[in-house]
matplotlib code that plots the C-alpha trace (Angstrom):
import matplotlib.pyplot as plt

x = [285.1, 282.8, 282.1, 281.2, 278.0, 276.2, 277.2, 275.9, 272.7, 272.3, 272.7, 270.3, 267.6, 268.1, 267.5, 265.4, 262.3, 261.7, 258.8, 258.9, 259.8, 262.0, 264.0, 263.3, 261.5, 258.2, 257.2, 259.4, 258.1, 259.2, 261.0, 263.3, 264.1, 264.9, 267.2, 269.1, 269.4, 270.8, 273.6, 277.1, 277.8, 280.6, 278.6, 275.6, 277.7, 279.6, 276.4, 274.8, 278.0, 278.1, 274.6, 275.3, 278.3, 276.3, 273.7, 275.5, 278.8, 279.9, 281.7, 279.0, 276.4, 273.3, 272.8, 269.5, 268.5, 265.3, 263.4, 260.4, 258.1, 255.3, 256.5, 254.6, 250.9, 250.4, 247.3, 248.7, 250.0, 253.2, 255.1, 258.5, 257.6, 258.5, 255.9, 252.8, 250.5, 249.8, 253.3, 255.1, 258.3, 258.7, 257.9, 254.9, 252.9, 254.3, 252.8, 253.7, 256.9, 256.7, 257.9, 260.8, 262.0, 262.0, 263.9, 266.5, 267.1, 267.0, 269.8, 271.9, 271.3, 272.3, 275.5, 276.3, 276.1, 272.6, 270.9, 267.5, 265.5, 262.8, 260.0, 258.1, 254.9, 253.6, 250.1, 247.9, 247.1, 247.3, 244.3, 243.3, 243.6, 247.3, 248.2, 248.6, 251.2, 253.1, 253.0, 254.6, 257.4, 257.9, 258.0, 260.5, 262.8, 262.8, 263.8, 267.0, 267.9, 267.1, 265.1, 262.0, 260.5, 257.7, 256.3, 252.9, 251.1, 248.4, 247.3, 244.1, 244.3, 243.4, 246.1, 248.7, 247.7, 248.0, 251.5, 252.6, 251.1, 252.9, 256.3, 257.0, 259.6, 259.4, 256.9, 258.0, 255.6, 257.2, 255.5, 257.5, 257.6, 255.9, 252.1, 252.1, 254.0, 252.5, 249.7, 252.2, 253.6, 250.6, 246.8, 245.5, 246.1, 246.2, 248.8, 246.4, 246.2, 249.9, 249.8, 246.9, 248.9, 251.9, 249.5, 248.2, 251.7, 252.7, 249.5, 250.1, 253.5, 255.8, 258.7, 258.2, 260.3, 259.3, 261.2, 260.9, 262.4, 264.2, 265.1, 261.5, 261.4, 260.4, 261.7, 263.9, 260.8, 259.3, 262.3, 261.9, 258.2, 258.8, 261.3, 258.9, 256.1, 258.5, 260.0, 256.7, 255.1, 254.3, 257.3, 260.1, 260.4, 263.1, 264.3, 264.3, 265.2, 266.4, 266.0, 267.5, 265.2, 266.1, 264.8, 263.0, 262.4, 258.7, 257.7, 256.7, 259.8, 262.1, 263.5, 264.2, 266.8, 269.3, 269.6, 272.8, 274.7, 275.5, 271.8, 271.3, 274.0, 272.4, 269.1, 270.7, 272.4, 269.1, 267.3, 270.0, 269.6, 265.8, 265.7, 269.0, 268.0, 266.6, 268.6, 269.0, 269.3, 270.9, 268.3, 267.6, 269.9, 273.3, 274.2, 274.4, 276.4, 280.1, 282.1, 282.9, 279.2, 278.4, 281.3, 279.9, 276.5, 277.9, 279.7, 276.4, 274.6, 273.6, 274.1, 272.2, 272.2, 270.4, 272.9, 272.7, 272.4, 268.7, 266.3, 262.9, 263.4, 266.0, 269.8, 272.0, 275.8, 277.3, 277.9, 281.7, 281.7, 280.1, 282.6, 285.5, 284.0, 283.5, 287.2, 288.4, 286.3, 287.0, 283.3, 281.9, 278.5, 276.3, 276.9, 275.1, 272.4, 273.0, 270.9, 268.4, 269.4, 266.0, 266.5, 265.4, 266.6, 270.4]
y = [-61.5, -58.6, -57.4, -60.8, -61.2, -58.1, -58.9, -62.4, -61.0, -58.6, -61.6, -63.7, -61.0, -60.7, -64.4, -65.4, -66.0, -66.0, -66.2, -69.3, -68.6, -65.4, -66.2, -62.7, -61.6, -59.8, -60.0, -57.5, -55.7, -52.3, -53.6, -55.8, -53.0, -50.6, -53.3, -53.1, -49.4, -49.8, -52.1, -50.7, -48.8, -51.0, -54.2, -52.8, -51.7, -55.0, -57.0, -54.5, -54.6, -58.4, -58.7, -56.0, -57.9, -61.1, -59.7, -56.8, -55.7, -53.5, -51.1, -50.6, -47.8, -47.4, -43.9, -42.3, -38.8, -37.1, -34.5, -32.4, -32.6, -30.7, -28.2, -26.5, -25.9, -29.2, -29.1, -31.4, -30.0, -32.1, -29.9, -30.6, -29.8, -26.7, -27.5, -27.3, -24.4, -23.9, -22.5, -19.4, -20.9, -18.7, -21.5, -21.0, -23.6, -24.5, -26.4, -30.0, -30.2, -31.1, -34.5, -32.8, -31.1, -34.4, -36.2, -33.5, -33.9, -37.7, -37.5, -35.4, -37.9, -40.8, -39.0, -38.3, -42.0, -42.4, -45.8, -44.8, -41.6, -40.6, -38.2, -36.4, -34.3, -32.2, -33.7, -35.2, -37.8, -37.7, -36.7, -39.2, -36.5, -36.1, -39.8, -40.0, -37.2, -39.0, -42.3, -40.5, -39.4, -42.9, -44.4, -41.9, -42.2, -46.0, -45.5, -43.9, -47.2, -45.9, -47.5, -45.4, -44.3, -41.9, -40.3, -38.7, -39.0, -41.5, -43.9, -45.8, -49.4, -48.4, -45.8, -48.2, -50.7, -48.0, -47.0, -50.6, -51.2, -48.0, -49.5, -47.8, -49.9, -48.3, -46.2, -44.2, -43.5, -42.9, -43.7, -40.7, -41.7, -44.0, -44.3, -42.9, -39.7, -39.3, -37.0, -34.5, -34.1, -34.6, -34.4, -34.3, -37.9, -40.9, -43.5, -46.0, -44.1, -44.5, -48.2, -48.6, -46.9, -49.2, -52.2, -51.0, -50.6, -54.1, -55.7, -54.0, -55.7, -52.6, -52.4, -50.5, -47.6, -46.6, -45.0, -42.1, -38.9, -38.6, -35.5, -34.1, -34.1, -37.8, -40.1, -43.1, -45.3, -43.5, -44.3, -47.9, -47.8, -46.4, -49.2, -51.8, -50.7, -51.2, -54.4, -56.0, -55.4, -58.7, -58.0, -55.7, -52.6, -53.1, -49.6, -47.9, -44.2, -42.8, -39.0, -36.5, -33.6, -30.5, -27.5, -25.4, -21.7, -21.0, -24.6, -25.5, -27.5, -24.7, -24.5, -27.5, -29.6, -31.2, -35.0, -36.5, -37.8, -41.1, -41.7, -41.3, -43.9, -46.2, -45.8, -46.8, -49.8, -51.0, -50.6, -52.9, -55.5, -55.5, -55.5, -57.2, -57.6, -54.1, -51.2, -48.6, -45.1, -42.0, -39.6, -36.0, -34.2, -35.4, -31.7, -31.3, -34.6, -34.7, -37.1, -39.0, -39.4, -40.6, -43.0, -44.5, -44.8, -46.7, -49.1, -49.5, -50.7, -47.7, -48.5, -45.9, -42.1, -39.4, -37.8, -34.2, -30.7, -30.8, -33.2, -31.9, -28.3, -28.9, -28.8, -31.9, -32.3, -31.5, -34.6, -33.7, -33.8, -37.3, -38.5, -37.2, -39.0, -42.2, -42.1, -41.5, -44.4, -46.8, -46.9, -47.3, -46.6, -49.4, -50.4, -48.1, -49.8, -50.0, -47.8, -49.7, -50.0, -48.6, -45.6, -42.5, -39.6, -40.0]
z = [202.9, 204.0, 200.5, 199.1, 201.0, 199.8, 196.2, 196.5, 197.9, 194.9, 192.6, 194.7, 194.5, 190.7, 190.1, 193.1, 191.0, 187.3, 185.0, 182.9, 179.3, 179.4, 182.5, 183.9, 187.0, 186.7, 190.4, 192.1, 195.2, 196.3, 199.4, 197.3, 195.0, 197.9, 199.2, 195.9, 196.3, 199.8, 198.9, 199.0, 195.8, 194.6, 195.2, 193.3, 190.4, 190.3, 189.9, 187.5, 185.3, 185.5, 184.2, 181.6, 180.3, 180.1, 177.7, 175.9, 174.5, 177.5, 175.2, 172.6, 172.9, 170.9, 169.5, 168.9, 167.8, 168.9, 166.9, 167.9, 164.9, 166.7, 169.4, 172.1, 172.9, 174.8, 177.1, 179.7, 183.0, 183.4, 185.9, 184.3, 180.7, 178.7, 176.1, 178.4, 177.4, 181.1, 181.8, 180.6, 179.3, 176.3, 174.0, 171.6, 169.8, 166.3, 163.4, 162.6, 160.6, 156.9, 155.8, 153.9, 157.1, 159.0, 156.2, 156.3, 160.0, 159.8, 157.2, 159.5, 162.3, 160.2, 159.1, 162.8, 163.6, 164.9, 164.3, 165.5, 164.8, 167.3, 166.5, 169.3, 169.2, 172.0, 172.0, 174.7, 172.0, 168.2, 166.3, 163.6, 161.0, 161.8, 161.6, 157.8, 158.0, 160.8, 158.9, 155.9, 158.2, 159.5, 156.0, 154.8, 157.8, 157.5, 153.8, 155.1, 156.9, 160.4, 163.1, 163.9, 167.2, 168.0, 171.1, 170.4, 173.7, 174.6, 171.9, 171.3, 170.2, 166.7, 166.5, 167.8, 165.2, 162.5, 163.6, 163.6, 160.1, 159.0, 160.0, 163.3, 165.3, 168.8, 170.7, 173.7, 176.5, 179.9, 183.2, 184.6, 188.3, 190.8, 190.8, 194.4, 193.5, 190.0, 191.1, 192.4, 188.9, 186.5, 187.0, 183.4, 182.7, 185.0, 185.6, 184.2, 181.0, 180.6, 181.3, 178.8, 176.1, 176.7, 176.5, 173.2, 171.9, 173.0, 171.6, 168.2, 168.0, 168.4, 170.7, 173.9, 175.1, 178.6, 181.5, 183.8, 185.2, 188.5, 190.5, 190.6, 194.4, 194.7, 197.4, 196.7, 197.3, 194.3, 192.1, 193.2, 192.5, 189.0, 188.2, 189.7, 187.3, 184.3, 185.5, 186.3, 182.9, 181.2, 179.0, 179.9, 177.7, 175.1, 175.9, 179.3, 179.2, 182.6, 182.5, 184.9, 185.4, 183.5, 185.4, 182.8, 183.7, 184.0, 185.0, 188.6, 188.9, 187.9, 191.5, 193.7, 195.4, 193.0, 193.0, 194.3, 191.2, 193.0, 193.4, 189.7, 189.0, 191.6, 189.7, 186.4, 188.1, 189.7, 186.3, 184.8, 187.6, 187.3, 183.4, 182.4, 178.7, 178.2, 176.7, 179.4, 177.9, 179.4, 178.2, 179.3, 181.6, 180.2, 179.5, 183.3, 184.0, 184.3, 182.1, 185.2, 186.1, 182.6, 182.7, 186.0, 184.3, 181.3, 183.7, 185.7, 182.6, 180.5, 176.8, 174.9, 174.5, 172.7, 170.3, 169.1, 170.5, 171.4, 173.1, 171.9, 173.2, 175.9, 175.5, 175.0, 174.7, 171.4, 169.2, 169.2, 173.0, 172.9, 170.4, 172.6, 175.6, 173.7, 172.6, 176.2, 177.5, 174.6, 173.7, 170.2, 168.7, 167.6, 164.0, 161.6, 159.5, 155.8, 153.5, 151.4, 147.8, 146.7, 148.8, 146.9, 148.9, 148.5]

ax = plt.figure().add_subplot(projection="3d")
ax.plot(x, y, z, "-o")
ax.set_aspect("equal")
plt.show()
């Protein structure tokens, strides 16, 4: 009987109050979220998996591929990032890729089983002169039958509207951490800047992809605060990437205490409890996770991964390794979209 009470309490917290309309809570406080973190591991995972199974096929994983279309030279000072011009990471600034180069990589992603193709540019914010080129990329990738996602930095309302009109499905803009800890990691843009960009994306009618990074030296309360920010948005993000810090040589976070893997799994489980209808993605850092750790994350509610050997500029497990893990776990990738009949690239 001792294990039933904590599980029931997790369930009670998850459904204690709802916002009329979507049946989801948008009024979490940090103390409640910390209480979820503190439940016995099995009880937390049980409730997270119960919610996951209610809203998703528990053995289906959405597969995305991420391509850096503009690498290096970013003026921001994000302490984790290899692409910041402020740190000597051995990565130089490169030009924006051609549409043809992007199409070639998107074809490879589709053939490998990806259903969504994400394009990232190391910008503080896109310049208006670059948007037509980005919009050409989006149109051509959509013509391959793939969902499209972009992460280009901060957006104005007008830029968000232009991306929506150009056919972009998802826009990624992470909050990274809690508002309280944020200034320890980034000083060149504010937390409010990030929330404003998410608001512009939502107002334009695109789907929101927003998550954060853990293992940067933050406290558990900061992980709770980050998830609180996401769960208390007027609408939950459709996609919530949970990144494990990759320690990039030359960045200020190159050296630091490693995060307990169980704490990472707990974070995934709490994200699933708070945002039961959102897709939770195992994002950066999978290269440093054991198969067993990833398996626990999938059970805890993770149902998306980035597929391919690189995430922007950082390593990622080989696609063959992911296929082998999926086979061992009995997982399957989300159904691949059909290619439009008027597709012109073959």
